[in-house]
Structure formats: structure tokens, C-alpha cells
C-alpha positions as CSV (number, residue, x, y, z in Angstrom):
1,X,-74.1,50.9,-53.4
2,X,-71.9,50.0,-50.5
3,X,-71.7,46.3,-49.4
4,X,-70.3,44.5,-46.4
5,X,-67.5,43.2,-48.5
6,X,-66.7,46.6,-49.9
7,X,-66.5,48.1,-46.5
8,X,-64.4,45.2,-45.3
9,X,-61.9,45.9,-48.4
10,X,-61.9,49.5,-47.5
11,X,-60.5,48.8,-44.1
12,X,-58.0,46.4,-45.3
13,X,-56.7,48.7,-47.9
14,X,-56.4,51.5,-45.3
15,X,-54.5,49.3,-42.9
16,X,-52.2,48.1,-45.9
17,X,-51.6,51.8,-46.9
18,X,-50.5,52.6,-43.3
19,X,-47.8,50.1,-43.5
20,X,-46.7,50.5,-47.1
21,X,-47.4,53.9,-48.5
22,X,-45.1,56.8,-47.3
23,X,-47.4,59.7,-48.1
24,X,-50.3,60.5,-45.6
25,X,-52.0,62.7,-48.2
26,X,-55.4,61.7,-49.5
27,X,-56.3,61.7,-53.0
28,X,-59.6,62.6,-54.8
29,X,-62.0,60.5,-56.8
30,X,-65.3,62.0,-58.0
31,X,-64.4,65.2,-56.0
32,X,-64.2,63.1,-52.8
33,X,-61.2,62.3,-50.5
34,X,-60.8,58.9,-48.9
35,X,-58.0,57.2,-47.1
36,X,-57.9,54.3,-49.7
37,X,-57.5,56.7,-52.6
38,X,-53.9,58.1,-53.2
39,X,-52.9,61.3,-55.0
40,X,-53.1,60.7,-58.8
41,X,-49.5,61.1,-59.4
42,X,-48.7,58.3,-57.0
43,X,-50.7,55.7,-58.6
44,X,-47.9,53.4,-59.3
45,X,-47.4,53.0,-55.5
46,X,-50.3,50.8,-55.7
47,X,-48.5,48.4,-58.0
48,X,-46.4,45.4,-57.0
49,X,-42.9,46.5,-57.2
50,X,-42.1,43.9,-60.0
51,X,-44.3,45.8,-62.5
52,X,-44.0,49.4,-61.5
53,X,-41.7,49.9,-64.5
54,X,-42.8,47.6,-66.9
55,X,-46.6,48.1,-66.7
56,X,-46.5,51.9,-67.5
57,X,-44.1,51.3,-70.3
58,X,-46.5,48.4,-71.6
59,X,-49.5,50.9,-71.5
60,X,-47.7,53.7,-73.4
61,X,-46.2,51.2,-76.1
62,X,-49.7,49.7,-76.6
63,X,-51.4,53.0,-76.6
64,X,-53.8,51.8,-73.7
65,X,-55.6,54.3,-71.5
66,X,-55.2,53.1,-67.9
67,X,-58.3,53.3,-65.6
68,X,-59.1,56.8,-64.4
69,X,-59.6,55.3,-61.0
70,X,-56.2,53.5,-60.8
71,X,-55.0,55.6,-57.7
72,X,-57.9,54.0,-55.7
73,X,-56.5,51.0,-53.8
74,X,-59.8,49.3,-54.2
75,X,-59.6,49.5,-57.9
76,X,-60.2,46.2,-59.7
77,X,-58.1,47.4,-62.6
78,X,-55.2,47.6,-60.3
79,X,-56.0,44.1,-58.9
80,X,-56.0,42.8,-62.2
81,X,-52.7,44.3,-63.1
82,X,-51.1,43.0,-59.7
83,X,-52.4,39.6,-60.1
84,X,-52.2,38.7,-63.9
85,X,-49.8,41.1,-65.7
86,X,-46.8,39.7,-63.9
87,X,-47.3,36.4,-65.4
88,X,-46.1,37.5,-68.9
89,X,-42.9,36.2,-67.7
90,X,-44.1,32.9,-66.6
91,X,-46.6,31.7,-69.1
92,X,-46.3,28.0,-68.3
93,X,-47.6,28.4,-64.8
94,X,-50.5,30.5,-66.0
95,X,-51.2,27.8,-68.7
96,X,-51.5,25.2,-66.3
97,X,-54.0,27.3,-64.0
98,X,-56.2,28.0,-67.1
99,X,-56.0,24.5,-68.3
100,X,-57.5,23.4,-64.8
101,X,-59.9,26.1,-64.1
102,X,-61.1,27.4,-67.5
103,X,-60.8,24.9,-70.3
104,X,-58.9,21.6,-70.6
105,X,-58.1,22.4,-74.4
106,X,-55.6,25.1,-73.1
107,X,-51.9,23.9,-73.7
108,X,-49.9,27.2,-73.9
109,X,-50.4,30.9,-73.2
110,X,-48.8,33.0,-75.9
111,X,-49.8,36.5,-74.9
112,X,-51.5,38.3,-72.1
113,X,-53.1,41.7,-73.0
114,X,-54.8,44.2,-70.9
115,X,-57.7,46.1,-72.4
116,X,-57.9,43.8,-75.3
117,X,-58.9,44.9,-78.8
118,X,-58.8,42.3,-81.7
119,X,-58.3,45.1,-84.2
120,X,-59.4,45.3,-87.7
121,X,-62.9,44.0,-88.4
122,X,-63.0,42.5,-85.0
123,X,-62.6,46.0,-83.4
124,X,-65.5,46.8,-81.1
125,X,-66.5,49.6,-83.4
126,X,-66.6,47.5,-86.5
127,X,-68.0,44.4,-84.9
128,X,-70.6,45.8,-82.4
129,X,-71.4,49.2,-83.8
130,X,-69.9,51.1,-80.8
131,X,-68.3,54.5,-81.2
132,X,-64.6,54.5,-82.0
133,X,-62.8,54.5,-78.7
134,X,-59.4,53.0,-77.8
135,X,-58.2,50.2,-75.6
136,X,-59.2,51.2,-72.0
137,X,-61.7,54.1,-73.0
138,X,-65.1,54.3,-74.7
139,X,-65.4,50.8,-76.0
140,X,-65.9,47.2,-75.0
141,X,-62.4,46.2,-74.0
142,X,-62.2,43.1,-71.8
143,X,-60.0,43.9,-68.8
144,X,-57.5,41.1,-69.6
145,X,-57.2,38.6,-72.5
146,X,-55.1,35.4,-72.8
147,X,-54.3,34.4,-76.3
148,X,-53.6,30.6,-76.2
149,X,-52.5,27.5,-78.2
150,X,-50.4,29.2,-80.7
151,X,-53.0,31.9,-81.4
152,X,-55.7,29.6,-82.0
153,X,-57.7,30.2,-78.7
154,X,-58.8,33.5,-77.0
155,X,-60.1,34.0,-73.5
156,X,-61.6,37.5,-73.0
157,X,-61.8,38.2,-69.1
158,X,-63.8,40.7,-67.1
159,X,-62.1,41.4,-63.8
160,X,-64.1,42.2,-60.7
161,X,-63.2,43.0,-57.1
162,X,-65.5,45.0,-54.9
163,X,-68.1,45.8,-57.7
164,X,-71.8,45.0,-56.7
165,X,-72.8,44.3,-60.2
166,X,-71.9,44.3,-63.9
167,X,-73.8,47.6,-64.2
168,X,-77.1,48.5,-65.8
169,X,-77.5,49.2,-69.6
170,X,-76.7,52.6,-70.7
171,X,-79.0,52.4,-73.6
172,X,-81.9,52.7,-71.3
173,X,-81.0,56.3,-70.7
174,X,-81.0,57.2,-74.3
175,X,-83.1,60.1,-75.4
176,X,-84.6,58.4,-78.5
177,X,-88.2,59.4,-78.2
178,X,-89.3,56.2,-76.2
179,X,-88.7,56.5,-72.4
180,X,-90.7,53.4,-71.5
181,X,-88.0,51.3,-69.9
182,X,-90.6,48.8,-69.0
183,X,-90.0,47.2,-72.4
184,X,-86.7,45.9,-71.1
185,X,-88.6,43.6,-68.8
186,X,-91.1,42.4,-71.5
187,X,-89.8,38.9,-71.7
188,X,-92.1,37.7,-74.4
189,X,-90.8,40.3,-76.7
190,X,-87.1,39.8,-75.7
191,X,-87.5,36.2,-76.6
192,X,-89.4,36.8,-79.9
193,X,-88.0,40.2,-81.2
194,X,-85.1,41.5,-79.0
195,X,-83.9,44.0,-81.6
196,X,-87.5,45.3,-82.0
197,X,-87.6,46.4,-78.4
198,X,-83.8,47.2,-77.7
199,X,-83.1,50.9,-77.3
200,X,-79.8,50.5,-78.9
201,X,-81.7,49.8,-82.2
202,X,-83.3,53.3,-82.8
203,X,-82.5,53.7,-86.5
204,X,-80.8,57.2,-85.7
205,X,-77.2,56.2,-85.8
206,X,-76.9,54.6,-82.4
207,X,-77.6,51.1,-83.7
208,X,-75.3,48.6,-81.7
209,X,-75.0,45.1,-82.9
210,X,-75.2,43.3,-79.6
211,X,-78.3,41.3,-80.5
212,X,-76.8,40.4,-84.0
213,X,-74.6,37.9,-82.1
214,X,-76.5,37.1,-78.9
215,X,-78.9,34.3,-79.2
216,X,-80.9,33.2,-76.2
217,X,-81.3,29.5,-75.3
218,X,-84.1,27.4,-74.1
219,X,-83.2,27.9,-70.5
220,X,-83.5,31.6,-71.0
221,X,-86.9,31.1,-72.3
222,X,-87.7,29.2,-68.9
223,X,-86.1,31.6,-66.4
224,X,-85.4,35.0,-68.0
225,X,-87.2,37.9,-66.1
226,X,-85.7,40.9,-68.1
227,X,-83.2,41.6,-70.7
228,X,-80.0,40.1,-69.5
229,X,-78.2,43.5,-69.8
230,X,-80.9,45.7,-68.3
231,X,-80.1,46.2,-64.6
232,X,-77.0,44.3,-63.6
233,X,-75.3,42.5,-66.6
234,X,-74.4,45.1,-69.2
235,X,-70.8,44.4,-69.1
236,X,-71.3,40.7,-69.3
237,X,-73.8,41.0,-72.1
238,X,-71.4,43.2,-74.2
239,X,-68.4,40.9,-73.5
240,X,-70.6,37.8,-74.7
241,X,-71.5,39.7,-77.8
242,X,-67.9,40.4,-78.5
243,X,-66.8,37.0,-77.8
244,X,-69.6,35.6,-80.0
245,X,-68.8,37.9,-82.7
246,X,-65.1,37.0,-82.7
247,X,-65.9,33.3,-82.5
248,X,-68.2,33.5,-85.5
249,X,-65.3,35.1,-87.5
250,X,-63.5,31.8,-87.7
251,X,-60.1,33.4,-86.7
252,X,-59.9,31.3,-83.5
253,X,-60.6,27.6,-82.8
254,X,-62.5,28.5,-79.5
255,X,-63.3,31.9,-77.9
256,X,-64.3,32.0,-74.1
257,X,-65.9,34.8,-72.3
258,X,-64.8,34.7,-68.8
259,X,-64.9,36.5,-65.4
260,X,-62.2,36.7,-62.8
261,X,-63.8,37.5,-59.4
262,X,-63.2,37.7,-55.6
263,X,-64.9,34.5,-54.1
264,X,-65.8,36.5,-51.0
265,X,-67.9,39.1,-53.0
266,X,-71.2,37.4,-52.7
267,X,-73.1,40.6,-53.7
268,X,-71.5,40.3,-57.1
269,X,-72.0,36.7,-57.5
270,X,-75.8,37.0,-56.8
271,X,-76.4,40.4,-58.5
272,X,-78.4,38.9,-61.5
273,X,-81.1,37.3,-59.3
274,X,-83.9,39.8,-60.6
275,X,-82.7,38.9,-64.2
276,X,-83.6,35.2,-63.3
277,X,-79.9,34.1,-62.8
278,X,-79.2,33.2,-59.1
279,X,-75.4,32.6,-59.7
280,X,-73.6,34.3,-62.6
281,X,-70.9,31.6,-62.3
282,X,-73.0,28.7,-63.1
283,X,-76.0,30.1,-65.0
284,X,-75.0,33.0,-67.2
285,X,-73.6,30.7,-69.9
286,X,-76.6,28.7,-69.9
287,X,-78.7,31.5,-71.2
288,X,-77.0,31.8,-74.5
289,X,-76.3,29.5,-77.5
290,X,-73.7,30.0,-80.0
291,X,-69.9,29.4,-80.4
292,X,-68.4,31.2,-77.6
293,X,-68.8,29.6,-74.2
294,X,-68.7,31.2,-70.7
295,X,-66.4,30.3,-67.8
296,X,-65.2,31.9,-64.5
297,X,-62.5,31.6,-61.9
298,X,-61.8,33.3,-58.6
299,X,-58.6,35.4,-57.7
300,X,-58.2,33.0,-54.7
301,X,-58.1,30.0,-57.0
302,X,-55.3,31.6,-59.0
303,X,-53.1,32.6,-56.1
304,X,-53.7,29.2,-54.4
305,X,-52.6,27.5,-57.7
306,X,-49.5,29.5,-57.9
307,X,-48.7,28.9,-54.3
308,X,-48.9,25.2,-54.7
309,X,-47.2,25.0,-58.0
310,X,-44.3,27.6,-57.8
311,X,-41.8,24.8,-57.1
312,X,-38.9,27.1,-58.1
313,X,-39.8,29.8,-55.5
314,X,-39.7,32.5,-58.2
315,X,-42.9,33.9,-57.1
316,X,-42.3,34.0,-53.2
317,X,-42.1,37.8,-53.2
318,X,-45.2,38.3,-55.3
319,X,-47.1,35.8,-53.2
320,X,-46.1,37.7,-50.0
321,X,-47.2,40.9,-51.6
322,X,-50.5,39.6,-52.8
323,X,-51.3,38.1,-49.4
324,X,-50.5,41.2,-47.4
325,X,-52.3,43.5,-50.0
326,X,-55.4,41.4,-50.7
327,X,-55.4,38.7,-48.2
328,X,-55.2,35.9,-50.8
């Protein structure tokens, strides 16, 4: 699905490439060549110069699989790296932003981790019943996590850029003997017995535990039109389950499931309308009850905060790069 915002970003990234990338050779993605795609071996050319050495080293040290499409200049994974990874060396500024836009309880930021995995019994495989993967591959790994307040708080963050949705549930494609996907829009059964109709609970070794942690609220009972994960909310649903599972473990004083998004991407903001959620930013969290809460912030808010609060001028070069690259 191509949206007006997506096309706008394509044009902007092609123009940025002309002025900032030496090679004129197009790269491949899904067997297609596009001007906004770099040759795979030049993927670091899409990184801010300040992290071109530190980020690859971090990925190798932490055994993280970088995104397979990181050579795409429209990549949200690369945007996440360019915007937030640099602030591993200025956590005070980041803490101030998170305190203002995410939760007032946030005092300090201890760690910033890409493709987060809590490990042990809180690993996605153990907690959610997913197949064993690794950070960045084949498991629910939030794009970026902020560990705060001396390790007592956790913010799991899904990062988005040009995406049109949070994608449909892959469980609806399971060949488990029941191909009637209409059950995913049977609201009465979803409210009364979600496990009973969920295709992930088939009793044949593919039992995921998402519904072990997801509990729907009264507002969901009033507005829900289908399973929250069914057509456009699968990533958010999995992250909500992960956040709730970690919150229930008692390891943290608070756990937040969060989305960082581009404020101009109206298609993403409205993508859950057929589910009964007009705006994911204000309504997604109202559909669930539990210990984990939901918040969101825009990339524009973050960059604007840095611009206004960088009194030392340490981020002047970064601000210039981000403005030219993404228009923030």
C-alpha cells in the first residue's frame, strides 16, 4: 500500500541521496531496484556520521540482527537508529523529553537498547510462547527500549516512519484445519473467550500466550469491531502482551508500551479505524486493562525538544543532519 505520505518521503529521500551519497548505483529490495535503496554493502551511508562506527559495533557486541532493509533510505529502523541511538551519550536530555511526553515518573535514563529482549523467563519465547529467535529476528523485539529510574522502569517502543499500519496477524494464515477467518471479527466471542477462537491457540504446538496477558477493557466491549490484532494492529498487540507480561513479573515498578511515529503519517494514525479505534495515539491503551500502560510520541516532538533544550550546542550537527534528512 502506497500512501501520499509514503510518496512524499520517497521524493525527499531521493533528493537527499543526490546531495549526500556518492554512488549513483541503485540497490535491490525484494528483487526491485529503486533510487531510495542503496547497495546493501553501503547501508551505513544512511547513518548519521556520529554513529557509523558505534552502531555496527553495538549490534555485533549485543548479537543483534540489523533489519534486512536497512539499506532502504525510507527504513524506520534506520530512522530509529539516527534519532534515538545517539542519545546513549546524552541521557539527561533524553530523560527530560521522556518525562514531559511519556511519563512524569521518569527521572533518569539508564540504558537505551535496540531490539530489546529482557532475557531469561521474560524472553519472548518463554513469556509469549514464540519460537526461539534473536534480537531483531523472528521474535517480538521492540525497536528501542529505554530502561529508566535505576532499572525500575521500562519503556518498550515500536518505531514507525512511512508504514501504513501495524500489520495483520500472521496467525490468520495458519494451516490449522480452520480457515474461517471470520471468527477474528466475532466480537462477542472475542470478548467472552478470546483464546477459544484465536488461531494461535490450536493445541498443535503453536500456542502463543498473547491472550494470557491481554485483558480487554469495558471500552473495548463498547467499541471493538474485531480482534485488535486481526488486520492492522498485530505489532501493537504483541508489544502490549509483552509489556503486560513483563509488568506482571514484578521486576519493574512500571512498564510502558509506546509508539514513536511521524506526525505527518495520517494513514498510520488512523489505520485501526476498522477495528474500532479512530486514533491509535489516544484510544489503543483504553482497550486494555492491566499493569502496563500505553503512550506515544512523535519524532517531531523529540527533535523539537532537543532543539529547544540543547543549551550547550552539543547537538548542532545532529540537528542539521536530521533536518536535512527527515525534515524535522
